[in-house]
C-alpha positions in Angstrom: 24.1 -42.1 83.2 20.8 -43.2 81.6 17.5 -43.2 83.3 14.4 -45.1 82.0 10.7 -44.3 82.5 7.8 -46.4 81.3 5.1 -44.3 79.5 1.4 -44.7 79.2 0.4 -45.9 75.7 -3.2 -45.5 74.7 -4.8 -47.5 71.9 -4.3 -45.7 68.6 -8.0 -45.4 67.9 -8.5 -43.7 71.3 -5.5 -41.4 70.7 -6.7 -40.4 67.3 -10.1 -39.4 68.7 -8.5 -37.4 71.5 -6.2 -35.5 69.1 -9.1 -34.9 66.7 -11.1 -33.2 69.4 -8.2 -31.3 70.8 -6.8 -30.0 67.5 -10.3 -28.6 66.6 -9.6 -26.0 69.2 -6.7 -24.7 67.2 -7.4 -25.5 63.6 -10.5 -25.0 61.4 -10.0 -28.2 59.5 -8.8 -31.4 61.3 -8.8 -35.0 60.4 -7.0 -37.5 62.6 -7.1 -41.2 61.9 -5.2 -44.5 62.2 -3.6 -45.5 58.9 -0.8 -47.6 57.5 2.4 -45.7 57.6 3.4 -44.5 54.1 6.8 -45.5 52.8 9.0 -42.8 54.3 11.9 -43.7 52.1 10.1 -42.1 49.3 9.4 -38.4 48.5 9.2 -36.0 50.2 10.7 -37.7 53.2 13.6 -39.8 51.7 14.3 -41.3 55.2 16.8 -44.2 55.6 13.8 -46.3 56.8 10.4 -47.2 55.5 8.4 -46.4 58.7 8.3 -45.2 62.3 7.0 -48.4 63.8 8.5 -51.1 66.0 9.4 -50.7 69.7 8.9 -46.8 69.7 10.8 -44.9 72.4 12.1 -41.4 72.9 15.2 -40.0 74.6 16.3 -36.7 75.8 20.1 -36.5 75.6 22.1 -33.8 77.3 20.2 -30.6 77.4 20.0 -26.8 76.9 22.0 -26.2 80.1 25.0 -27.6 78.2 24.6 -24.9 75.6 23.4 -22.0 77.8 24.8 -19.9 79.4 28.1 -21.2 77.9 28.6 -24.1 75.6 30.2 -27.2 77.1 32.0 -28.5 74.0 33.1 -31.7 75.8 29.5 -32.9 75.6 29.6 -35.1 72.5 27.4 -38.1 71.8 27.1 -40.8 69.2 23.9 -42.1 67.6 25.1 -45.7 67.6 25.8 -45.5 71.3 22.4 -43.8 71.9 20.6 -46.7 70.1 22.3 -49.1 72.6 21.5 -46.9 75.6 17.8 -47.0 74.6 18.0 -50.8 74.3 17.4 -50.8 70.5 20.7 -51.4 68.6 20.1 -50.8 64.9 17.3 -48.3 65.6 16.1 -45.7 63.1 16.4 -42.4 64.9 14.9 -39.0 64.0 14.4 -35.8 65.9 16.1 -32.5 66.7 19.5 -31.6 68.2 22.8 -29.8 67.7 25.8 -30.8 65.7 29.1 -31.7 67.3 31.5 -28.9 66.7 34.3 -31.5 66.8 32.7 -33.2 63.8 31.6 -30.3 61.6 33.8 -27.6 62.9 31.0 -25.2 63.9 27.7 -24.9 65.7 24.6 -25.8 63.7 21.1 -27.2 63.9 21.0 -31.0 63.4 18.1 -32.7 61.8 19.0 -36.4 62.5 17.8 -39.2 60.3 20.0 -42.2 61.1 19.7 -45.9 60.7 22.2 -47.1 63.4 24.6 -50.0 63.0 23.6 -53.5 64.2 24.9 -57.1 63.7 27.4 -56.2 61.1 25.0 -53.9 59.2 26.6 -50.5 58.6 24.9 -47.4 59.8 23.2 -45.1 57.3 23.2 -41.3 57.9 20.5 -39.4 56.1 20.7 -36.4 58.4 20.8 -32.7 57.5 22.3 -29.7 59.3 21.4 -26.0 59.0 24.0 -23.3 59.6 24.4 -19.6 58.9 26.1 -19.0 55.6 29.1 -16.7 56.3 28.7 -15.2 52.8 25.2 -13.8 53.0 24.1 -14.5 56.7 21.3 -16.7 55.4 20.4 -20.3 56.2 22.7 -22.9 54.6 21.2 -26.4 54.6 23.5 -29.3 53.9 23.3 -33.1 53.8 25.3 -34.5 56.8 26.7 -37.6 55.0 27.9 -35.5 52.0 30.8 -34.3 54.1 31.0 -36.1 57.4 31.0 -39.9 57.9 30.7 -40.0 61.7 27.4 -40.1 63.7 28.3 -37.6 66.4 26.2 -34.8 67.8 26.8 -32.4 70.6 25.2 -30.7 73.7 21.6 -31.8 73.3 19.1 -33.8 71.3 15.5 -34.9 71.5 15.2 -38.2 69.6 12.5 -40.7 68.6 13.9 -44.2 68.1 12.1 -47.3 66.6 12.8 -50.3 64.4 12.0 -48.3 61.3 9.2 -50.7 60.2 5.9 -50.2 58.5 2.7 -50.5 60.5 -0.2 -48.5 61.9 0.3 -44.9 62.8 -1.6 -41.8 63.7 -2.1 -39.6 60.7 -2.8 -35.9 61.4 -4.2 -33.5 58.8 -4.7 -30.0 59.9 -5.2 -26.7 58.1 -6.2 -23.1 58.7 -4.9 -22.4 62.1 -7.4 -20.5 64.2 -5.6 -20.6 67.6 -2.4 -19.1 68.9 -0.2 -22.2 69.3 1.7 -24.4 66.9 0.6 -27.9 65.7 3.1 -29.6 68.0 2.1 -27.5 71.1 -1.6 -28.1 70.3 -1.0 -31.9 70.2 1.1 -31.8 73.4 -1.4 -29.7 75.4 -4.2 -31.9 74.2 -2.5 -34.9 75.6 -1.6 -33.1 78.8 -5.2 -32.0 79.4 -6.9 -35.3 78.5 -4.4 -37.6 80.2 -3.7 -35.3 83.1 -2.5 -38.0 85.5 -0.5 -40.0 82.9 2.7 -39.4 81.0 2.5 -39.8 77.2 5.1 -39.1 74.6 4.9 -39.1 70.8 7.4 -38.8 68.0 7.2 -38.7 64.2 7.3 -36.5 61.2 5.0 -33.9 59.5 5.1 -31.9 56.4 4.1 -28.3 56.2 2.6 -28.6 52.7 1.5 -25.0 52.2 2.4 -21.8 53.9 5.4 -20.5 55.8 7.0 -21.2 59.2 8.9 -19.2 61.8 12.3 -20.9 62.5 15.7 -20.2 63.9 19.3 -21.3 63.2 22.0 -21.0 65.7 25.1 -19.0 64.7 28.2 -20.9 63.6 30.2 -19.5 66.5 29.1 -20.0 70.1 28.4 -16.9 72.1 31.5 -15.3 73.5 29.4 -13.9 76.4 27.3 -16.0 78.7 23.6 -16.0 77.7 21.6 -15.6 80.9 18.1 -14.7 79.8 15.6 -15.7 77.1 16.0 -12.2 75.5 19.8 -12.7 75.2 19.3 -16.1 73.7 16.8 -14.7 71.1 19.2 -11.9 70.1 21.9 -14.5 69.6 19.8 -16.8 67.4 19.2 -16.0 63.7 15.4 -16.0 62.9 13.9 -16.8 59.6 10.6 -17.3 57.8 10.9 -20.4 55.7 8.6 -21.7 52.9 6.8 -24.9 52.4 7.2 -27.7 51.7 9.1 -28.3 55.0 9.7 -31.8 56.4 9.7 -31.7 60.2 10.8 -34.2 62.8 9.3 -33.9 66.2 9.4 -35.3 69.7 6.8 -34.2 72.4 6.0 -35.2 75.9 2.7 -34.4 77.7 4.4 -33.6 80.9 7.7 -34.2 82.7 7.8 -37.2 85.0 10.7 -35.6 87.0 13.5 -36.2 84.4 14.1 -32.5 83.5 12.7 -33.2 80.0 12.4 -30.7 77.1 8.6 -31.1 76.5 8.8 -30.5 72.7 11.4 -30.0 70.1 11.0 -29.9 66.3 13.6 -29.4 63.5 12.8 -29.3 59.8 14.6 -29.6 56.4 13.5 -29.1 52.8 14.6 -30.0 49.3 14.9 -26.3 48.4 17.7 -25.3 50.9 15.9 -24.2 54.0 15.8 -25.8 57.4 16.3 -25.3 61.1 14.3 -25.2 64.4 10.6 -24.9 63.9 8.4 -22.7 66.2 5.1 -22.4 64.3 3.6 -21.4 61.0 3.3 -17.7 60.1 0.5 -18.1 57.6 -2.4 -19.4 59.7 -5.1 -18.8 56.9 -3.4 -20.9 54.4 -1.2 -23.4 56.3 -1.6 -27.1 55.7 -0.1 -29.9 57.8 0.2 -33.7 57.1 1.9 -35.8 59.8 2.5 -39.3 61.0 3.1 -40.0 64.7 3.3 -42.9 67.2 3.2 -43.0 71.0 6.4 -44.1 72.7 6.6 -46.9 75.2 9.5 -45.5 77.1 11.6 -42.4 77.7 15.3 -42.6 78.3 17.1 -39.7 80.0 20.8 -39.7 78.9 23.3 -37.5 80.7 20.9 -35.3 82.5 22.5 -31.9 83.5 23.1 -31.6 87.2 22.6 -27.9 87.1 19.5 -26.9 85.1 17.3 -24.0 84.0 14.3 -23.3 81.7 16.0 -20.7 79.4 16.0 -21.4 75.7 13.6 -24.4 75.6 10.9 -22.9 73.3 
């Protein structure tokens, strides 16, 4: 089942001013502006699309309750099908999710970057996935299309979909974090506070240009024992400190309109072999961020869990 909700979309100039003022509470140096989206098919992004513009929308597929307390491995989804469910066949999709164990043979963090199929045009999969290397217990980042040709994922995903076009976007530059929360959380809370009676979502990409980040990667094997608390989940996850440059894909929602949404979710990859689920930076004095975002017009809730909880959503 797919549910659809129309979001409030402020003018980009207004949104950039709101974010500028809000991010100043958490970063020493902030510059937010409206710019032409750079060519994201070029370094360091290397996306299978030039931009993040054109009918922007987000979707929350499945959910953490399908992973915790025990993994429901029958929950498998397909990016081409998701594009149709969000009424945008051929969409460029980015975000954060989990791999399909049926596709890759293990559990792993998925960093989706997919141009879906449409009108006879074949899909292009530029995704990455991060797993735990069984040899040294460290992060192993691999290109999805190097081994697997399907477009499946499992359990959960938070995705931003668009036509992949160039156009005007919100550029966020922030450095020297002075507050206690991450860039993504700072953006989300800014929107929640300023637009307190409206629902706003954003998606896009940002680069941690300098510094290091706190991340996690899920183990290759699902937990044999049910995970019933946040502490048990954290003990199961493998935590890392990863180095810039990290290219992050993020989806955030100011507040939940009653669809049991995950309010923010960010995964990252790199060209030096590191990637996974981003929490925040660990080098506040030296960190530098550069990001490009756009507000979404709609949110689509696909296969919402009937039994839910708040464990493991940070």
